[in-house]
N, C-alpha and C positions, 0 to 999 in steps of 0.2 A: 397358360405354355408362355413359355420367357425365347428367346430368341435374341442370343448373344455375340455377337461380331466380333473378333482378332485379330487388331490390325498389325500386331506387334509381337516375340513371346514373351516380351518382359509380362507384358500386361494379369498372362498368366497367372505369374507369381506373382503378383500384387495382386491383383484386385479378384480374378477369377477362383485359386483356391481359396484363398481369404475368405470369401463369398461362402462357398458351401462350405467351407470344418465349421462358419459364425450357425450358418444356416441348412442342412444336409436331406441332404438327396433322399427320398422316404424304397423300402426295396427294395428290387434286382439291380436298379440303376447304382443305389449307394455302391455301390461294389466292383460294375464301373468305373464309378469315380474312381476309389480308391487306386487302382486300375492306372489309371490316365495319373492321376499323380503322382503316385510311382514313376512313369516314361519325363514328367514332367523335371521331377528331381536329379532325371535319372540324367539327362539334354542342361539340364541347369549348371550340373558338373564336369559336362563338355564328353561327360564318356560315351553315348552315340555317337565321335567320332570310330573308336576301337572297334574294331572284330568282335568283342568281346561284350561292348556295351548294345551294339546294334543287333545282336544274337541276342540281345537278354530286352529291347524292347520285344524284337518280334517273337518272343516265345509271352508277355506279357500279351500281346495283342492276340494270338491264336487263343487267351480265354477269357474276349470279350466282345460283349455283347451276344448274336445268339451263335455265339463258336462257345460259350462260356460250358463246362459237363455238369452237370447234376447231381451232384451223390445220394 
């Protein structure tokens, strides 16, 4: 197990995302990573500051982790 402590948002874009793109997460958590990455991109474009962007993030969040619905 590894813990990452991120002290700046920019580190997510510069360090964390490239690391997990190079060394993909295995299993069900890979789906959560894809959603996490979508949110990071939304935030990097400052879209989270709009009502529509925030709503999109909330929608993504509602499908992550134990809340994910499997078909």
